[in-house]
N, CA, C and O atoms as a GROMACS GRO file, in nm:
protein
  292
    1MET      N    1   0.780  -1.993   3.576
    1MET     CA    2   0.806  -1.933   3.498
    1MET      C    3   0.947  -1.899   3.488
    1MET      O    4   0.998  -1.843   3.586
    2SER      N    5   1.038  -1.932   3.356
    2SER     CA    6   1.193  -1.908   3.367
    2SER      C    7   1.214  -1.744   3.335
    2SER      O    8   1.128  -1.671   3.285
    3ASN      N    9   1.333  -1.712   3.372
    3ASN     CA   10   1.373  -1.571   3.344
    3ASN      C   11   1.356  -1.552   3.180
    3ASN      O   12   1.310  -1.449   3.130
    4LYS      N   13   1.394  -1.646   3.116
    4LYS     CA   14   1.369  -1.574   2.966
    4LYS      C   15   1.191  -1.550   2.936
    4LYS      O   16   1.151  -1.456   2.867
    5GLU      N   17   1.107  -1.643   2.994
    5GLU     CA   18   0.992  -1.622   2.966
    5GLU      C   19   0.901  -1.495   3.055
    5GLU      O   20   0.788  -1.452   3.032
    6LYS      N   21   0.989  -1.461   3.149
    6LYS     CA   22   0.956  -1.337   3.209
    6LYS      C   23   0.976  -1.214   3.138
    6LYS      O   24   0.900  -1.118   3.124
    7ASP      N   25   1.097  -1.235   3.096
    7ASP     CA   26   1.185  -1.118   3.002
    7ASP      C   27   1.073  -1.105   2.860
    7ASP      O   28   1.050  -0.989   2.824
    8ILE      N   29   1.017  -1.200   2.794
    8ILE     CA   30   0.943  -1.198   2.702
    8ILE      C   31   0.790  -1.139   2.750
    8ILE      O   32   0.726  -1.061   2.678
    9TYR      N   33   0.752  -1.177   2.849
    9TYR     CA   34   0.611  -1.113   2.886
    9TYR      C   35   0.651  -0.961   2.917
    9TYR      O   36   0.590  -0.870   2.861
   10SER      N   37   0.765  -0.933   3.016
   10SER     CA   38   0.783  -0.790   3.008
   10SER      C   39   0.810  -0.691   2.880
   10SER      O   40   0.781  -0.573   2.865
   11PHE      N   41   0.871  -0.778   2.800
   11PHE     CA   42   0.887  -0.699   2.646
   11PHE      C   43   0.774  -0.660   2.610
   11PHE      O   44   0.749  -0.541   2.593
   12GLY      N   45   0.669  -0.771   2.588
   12GLY     CA   46   0.538  -0.778   2.558
   12GLY      C   47   0.458  -0.658   2.649
   12GLY      O   48   0.390  -0.572   2.594
   13PHE      N   49   0.468  -0.662   2.726
   13PHE     CA   50   0.390  -0.582   2.770
   13PHE      C   51   0.434  -0.424   2.772
   13PHE      O   52   0.351  -0.338   2.743
   14ALA      N   53   0.558  -0.392   2.805
   14ALA     CA   54   0.636  -0.280   2.772
   14ALA      C   55   0.593  -0.224   2.617
   14ALA      O   56   0.537  -0.116   2.596
   15TRP      N   57   0.628  -0.310   2.527
   15TRP     CA   58   0.565  -0.285   2.385
   15TRP      C   59   0.412  -0.243   2.351
   15TRP      O   60   0.373  -0.152   2.278
   16GLY      N   61   0.344  -0.326   2.416
   16GLY     CA   62   0.211  -0.296   2.412
   16GLY      C   63   0.162  -0.151   2.480
   16GLY      O   64   0.078  -0.075   2.429
   17ARG      N   65   0.214  -0.135   2.574
   17ARG     CA   66   0.202  -0.011   2.650
   17ARG      C   67   0.244   0.102   2.560
   17ARG      O   68   0.168   0.189   2.518
   18ALA      N   69   0.384   0.089   2.530
   18ALA     CA   70   0.449   0.221   2.420
   18ALA      C   71   0.360   0.211   2.321
   18ALA      O   72   0.305   0.318   2.297
   19SER      N   73   0.326   0.120   2.255
   19SER     CA   74   0.226   0.110   2.139
   19SER      C   75   0.084   0.209   2.145
   19SER      O   76   0.046   0.287   2.057
   20ALA      N   77   0.029   0.186   2.256
   20ALA     CA   78  -0.096   0.238   2.302
   20ALA      C   79  -0.065   0.389   2.323
   20ALA      O   80  -0.128   0.470   2.255
   21ILE      N   81   0.018   0.427   2.402
   21ILE     CA   82   0.061   0.569   2.424
   21ILE      C   83   0.091   0.653   2.278
   21ILE      O   84   0.051   0.768   2.258
   22CYS      N   85   0.156   0.588   2.196
   22CYS     CA   86   0.199   0.642   2.096
   22CYS      C   87   0.065   0.664   1.995
   22CYS      O   88   0.048   0.772   1.939
   23GLU      N   89  -0.019   0.563   1.980
   23GLU     CA   90  -0.115   0.564   1.906
   23GLU      C   91  -0.218   0.655   1.970
   23GLU      O   92  -0.301   0.706   1.894
   24LEU      N   93  -0.223   0.683   2.106
   24LEU     CA   94  -0.303   0.800   2.162
   24LEU      C   95  -0.269   0.934   2.105
   24LEU      O   96  -0.344   1.014   2.050
   25TYR      N   97  -0.157   0.941   2.125
   25TYR     CA   98  -0.085   1.067   2.062
   25TYR      C   99  -0.108   1.099   1.965
   25TYR      O  100  -0.150   1.212   1.939
   26GLY      N  101  -0.083   0.996   1.870
   26GLY     CA  102  -0.114   1.010   1.710
   26GLY      C  103  -0.255   1.051   1.685
   26GLY      O  104  -0.280   1.124   1.589
   27LYS      N  105  -0.350   1.008   1.764
   27LYS     CA  106  -0.480   1.035   1.726
   27LYS      C  107  -0.536   1.181   1.828
   27LYS      O  108  -0.651   1.219   1.852
   28ASN      N  109  -0.402   1.237   1.873
   28ASN     CA  110  -0.414   1.386   1.954
   28ASN      C  111  -0.554   1.332   2.064
   28ASN      O  112  -0.663   1.387   2.055
   29LEU      N  113  -0.531   1.237   2.146
   29LEU     CA  114  -0.611   1.205   2.254
   29LEU      C  115  -0.528   1.212   2.391
   29LEU      O  116  -0.576   1.179   2.499
   30ILE      N  117  -0.407   1.257   2.372
   30ILE     CA  118  -0.354   1.285   2.467
   30ILE      C  119  -0.224   1.418   2.450
   30ILE      O  120  -0.167   1.428   2.342
   31LYS      N  121  -0.203   1.476   2.521
   31LYS     CA  122  -0.106   1.587   2.468
   31LYS      C  123   0.020   1.506   2.452
   31LYS      O  124   0.030   1.385   2.472
   32LYS      N  125   0.130   1.602   2.407
   32LYS     CA  126   0.279   1.570   2.362
   32LYS      C  127   0.330   1.527   2.498
   32LYS      O  128   0.349   1.410   2.529
   33ASN      N  129   0.351   1.643   2.584
   33ASN     CA  130   0.406   1.605   2.720
   33ASN      C  131   0.370   1.492   2.796
   33ASN      O  132   0.455   1.421   2.850
   34THR      N  133   0.251   1.472   2.804
   34THR     CA  134   0.189   1.336   2.869
   34THR      C  135   0.228   1.213   2.823
   34THR      O  136   0.258   1.113   2.889
   35ALA      N  137   0.225   1.230   2.675
   35ALA     CA  138   0.268   1.103   2.606
   35ALA      C  139   0.414   1.078   2.647
   35ALA      O  140   0.443   0.963   2.677
   36LYS      N  141   0.500   1.165   2.651
   36LYS     CA  142   0.629   1.178   2.648
   36LYS      C  143   0.699   1.120   2.794
   36LYS      O  144   0.802   1.054   2.805
   37VAL      N  145   0.596   1.174   2.914
   37VAL     CA  146   0.625   1.109   3.013
   37VAL      C  147   0.599   0.947   3.040
   37VAL      O  148   0.667   0.862   3.097
   38LEU      N  149   0.487   0.944   2.980
   38LEU     CA  150   0.441   0.794   2.997
   38LEU      C  151   0.544   0.712   2.906
   38LEU      O  152   0.596   0.617   2.965
   39LEU      N  153   0.572   0.724   2.817
   39LEU     CA  154   0.675   0.651   2.712
   39LEU      C  155   0.812   0.654   2.777
   39LEU      O  156   0.886   0.559   2.754
   40GLU      N  157   0.853   0.750   2.855
   40GLU     CA  158   0.969   0.763   2.923
   40GLU      C  159   0.977   0.668   3.058
   40GLU      O  160   1.076   0.605   3.095
   41GLY      N  161   0.845   0.675   3.122
   41GLY     CA  162   0.835   0.564   3.234
   41GLY      C  163   0.835   0.439   3.187
   41GLY      O  164   0.905   0.354   3.242
   42THR      N  165   0.752   0.408   3.072
   42THR     CA  166   0.766   0.253   3.025
   42THR      C  167   0.907   0.220   2.973
   42THR      O  168   0.916   0.098   2.963
   43ILE      N  169   1.001   0.271   2.944
   43ILE     CA  170   1.127   0.250   2.902
   43ILE      C  171   1.189   0.235   3.040
   43ILE      O  172   1.261   0.136   3.050
   44ALA      N  173   1.180   0.290   3.120
   44ALA     CA  174   1.248   0.305   3.259
   44ALA      C  175   1.185   0.191   3.320
   44ALA      O  176   1.269   0.121   3.377
   45ASN      N  177   1.073   0.148   3.328
   45ASN     CA  178   1.040   0.018   3.392
   45ASN      C  179   1.083  -0.121   3.314
   45ASN      O  180   1.107  -0.232   3.361
   46GLY      N  181   1.084  -0.075   3.186
   46GLY     CA  182   1.118  -0.179   3.121
   46GLY      C  183   1.275  -0.241   3.130
   46GLY      O  184   1.308  -0.359   3.137
   47LYS      N  185   1.359  -0.126   3.128
   47LYS     CA  186   1.464  -0.164   3.194
   47LYS      C  187   1.506  -0.241   3.318
   47LYS      O  188   1.597  -0.323   3.332
   48LYS      N  189   1.431  -0.201   3.392
   48LYS     CA  190   1.418  -0.259   3.556
   48LYS      C  191   1.376  -0.413   3.520
   48LYS      O  192   1.447  -0.505   3.560
   49THR      N  193   1.266  -0.434   3.449
   49THR     CA  194   1.212  -0.577   3.460
   49THR      C  195   1.285  -0.667   3.374
   49THR      O  196   1.292  -0.785   3.408
   50ILE      N  197   1.349  -0.622   3.254
   50ILE     CA  198   1.381  -0.728   3.166
   50ILE      C  199   1.547  -0.733   3.210
   50ILE      O  200   1.617  -0.632   3.223
   51LYS      N  201   1.594  -0.879   3.230
   51LYS     CA  202   1.726  -0.870   3.270
   51LYS      C  203   1.808  -0.960   3.147
   51LYS      O  204   1.928  -0.940   3.128
   52ASP      N  205   1.747  -1.039   3.085
   52ASP     CA  206   1.824  -1.128   2.970
   52ASP      C  207   1.852  -1.097   2.828
   52ASP      O  208   1.930  -1.154   2.753
   53ILE      N  209   1.767  -0.987   2.804
   53ILE     CA  210   1.775  -0.936   2.662
   53ILE      C  211   1.821  -0.794   2.638
   53ILE      O  212   1.784  -0.714   2.723
   54ASP      N  213   1.895  -0.747   2.538
   54ASP     CA  214   1.929  -0.605   2.513
   54ASP      C  215   1.804  -0.522   2.497
   54ASP      O  216   1.762  -0.489   2.386
   55PHE      N  217   1.746  -0.490   2.607
   55PHE     CA  218   1.601  -0.411   2.607
   55PHE      C  219   1.631  -0.282   2.513
   55PHE      O  220   1.592  -0.279   2.396
   56ASP      N  221   1.690  -0.196   2.563
   56ASP     CA  222   1.752  -0.051   2.462
   56ASP      C  223   1.741  -0.095   2.329
   56ASP      O  224   1.650  -0.055   2.257
   57GLU      N  225   1.811  -0.160   2.297
   57GLU     CA  226   1.843  -0.197   2.138
   57GLU      C  227   1.725  -0.252   2.070
   57GLU      O  228   1.702  -0.208   1.958
   58VAL      N  229   1.649  -0.340   2.118
   58VAL     CA  230   1.540  -0.388   2.043
   58VAL      C  231   1.404  -0.296   2.092
   58VAL      O  232   1.308  -0.287   2.015
   59PHE      N  233   1.404  -0.250   2.187
   59PHE     CA  234   1.262  -0.151   2.226
   59PHE      C  235   1.285  -0.030   2.152
   59PHE      O  236   1.200   0.015   2.074
   60VAL      N  237   1.406   0.030   2.173
   60VAL     CA  238   1.408   0.147   2.104
   60VAL      C  239   1.390   0.148   1.957
   60VAL      O  240   1.319   0.233   1.902
   61LYS      N  241   1.460   0.048   1.886
   61LYS     CA  242   1.432   0.021   1.752
   61LYS      C  243   1.288   0.002   1.711
   61LYS      O  244   1.241   0.055   1.610
   62THR      N  245   1.223  -0.074   1.789
   62THR     CA  246   1.065  -0.100   1.765
   62THR      C  247   0.974   0.058   1.792
   62THR      O  248   0.887   0.094   1.713
   63ILE      N  249   1.007   0.122   1.892
   63ILE     CA  250   0.966   0.245   1.897
   63ILE      C  251   0.991   0.334   1.772
   63ILE      O  252   0.900   0.400   1.724
   64GLU      N  253   1.111   0.335   1.723
   64GLU     CA  254   1.166   0.426   1.599
   64GLU      C  255   1.096   0.399   1.483
   64GLU      O  256   1.082   0.486   1.397
   65GLU      N  257   1.036   0.255   1.468
   65GLU     CA  258   0.949   0.216   1.348
   65GLU      C  259   0.819   0.290   1.371
   65GLU      O  260   0.755   0.301   1.266
   66ASP      N  261   0.772   0.334   1.455
   66ASP     CA  262   0.642   0.374   1.488
   66ASP      C  263   0.653   0.548   1.458
   66ASP      O  264   0.721   0.625   1.526
   67LYS      N  265   0.576   0.581   1.350
   67LYS     CA  266   0.574   0.731   1.314
   67LYS      C  267   0.516   0.820   1.440
   67LYS      O  268   0.550   0.937   1.458
   68ASN      N  269   0.449   0.769   1.502
   68ASN     CA  270   0.387   0.859   1.629
   68ASN      C  271   0.495   0.838   1.758
   68ASN      O  272   0.498   0.931   1.838
   69CYS      N  273   0.546   0.772   1.773
   69CYS     CA  274   0.661   0.758   1.872
   69CYS      C  275   0.790   0.832   1.839
   69CYS      O  276   0.862   0.875   1.930
   70ILE      N  277   0.823   0.847   1.705
   70ILE     CA  278   0.952   0.924   1.682
   70ILE      C  279   0.951   1.070   1.734
   70ILE      O  280   1.046   1.134   1.781
   71GLN      N  281   0.812   1.111   1.714
   71GLN     CA  282   0.792   1.253   1.763
   71GLN      C  283   0.811   1.260   1.904
   71GLN      O  284   0.841   1.369   1.953
   72LEU      N  285   0.798   1.164   1.971
   72LEU     CA  286   0.805   1.181   2.122
   72LEU      C  287   0.964   1.141   2.185
   72LEU      O  288   0.995   1.177   2.299
   73ARG      N  289   1.036   1.083   2.118
   73ARG     CA  290   1.180   1.071   2.167
   73ARG      C  291   1.264   1.186   2.129
   73ARG      O  292   1.382   1.190   2.162
   0.00000   0.00000   0.00000
C-alpha cells in the first residue's frame, strides 16, 4: 500500500469514527464530556497517522459541517 493509500484509509477511518461519536452524542447516547474526549483522541490519532495531506484543514472542515460535532469543538 502506498503512502497516499494509507493516508486515504486513515482519513476514512478517522472520519467514520468522528461521525459515529457525533451521532451518538446527537442522540444522547453518550455524554458530552465522553464524546469530546473521544473526538479529541480521534483528531490526535489522525494527526499522527496521516502524513501526506493537510489533515487538520480537511478533517476539521468536515467536522464543522456536522451539527452534532460543532457542539463538541
